[in-house]
Structures are given as structure tokens and as C-alpha cells.
C-alpha positions, 0 to 999 in steps of 0.5 A: 701687916701679917698676911692672914692666909698663912695662918688660915691654911695652917688651921685648915691643915691642922683640922684636916690632920685631926689635931687640936691647937693644944696638941700642936702647941705642945708639939711645937713647944709654944702656948696655945695662945701663940698657935691661936695668934698664928692661925688668926694671922696676928703673928708668923711662926719662927722658921724653926716653928714653921717647920715643926708645924708643917711636919706635925700637920702633914703639910708641905710648904707649897700647900700652905704658901702657894700663892704667898710666895711667887716662886712657890707657884713656879715650883708647883708648875715645875712639879706638875710638868714633871708629872705630865712628862710621864704621860703619853703624848695624847694625854699631855696634849689634852691637858695643854689644850685645857690650860690654853683655853683657861688662859684665854679668859 
């Protein structure tokens, strides 16, 4: 069974971009029915079409697939750590304390 979360996120990002299914279908070179099937979770796009979709709606793969791919979460954590390293030590420690408290639950 296809995971519907991918399609739901594509739809969310498409709507945020102010694009219609028709515009997306035209850009990707598929039918509106194909886009509808992807957004409903009935089908996955091909890899090539997935890249076209992401570029058109302005979404990163991590934004669309964050909890669908285990390594995407690891990648996102690495990106956040890179940002945290640029903060002064006090701000970094505050963030780490918040995370520690959240992990205690």
C-alpha cells in the first residue's frame, strides 16, 4: 500500500505555492488525474516526476518526506546542529536543555 502522507504533503506544498493541480500536471507533463492520484496517495510519482514536482512547488525532499525516510530525520538533525554551532554557547545550551526536557517524556 502506498503511504498517503507523501501525497498529502505534495498537495499542501502545492497549495502553499498557490498552484493548481492543472498547473502542476502541465509542468510535470502528466494528466490531472495522475496528480490527483499522487495527492490522494493512490500512486507515487516516478523519481523524475517527483523532482519536477518538488522544483515546481518549492519544497525540499526533507520537507515532504521527513518522517517517511529514517535518514531524512538524521539529515535534518544534522542541518539543525550545523545551525546551532553558529550560535553562542549560552543559546546552544538553552536549546539543548529544552531538547533534554522534551526527551524525558
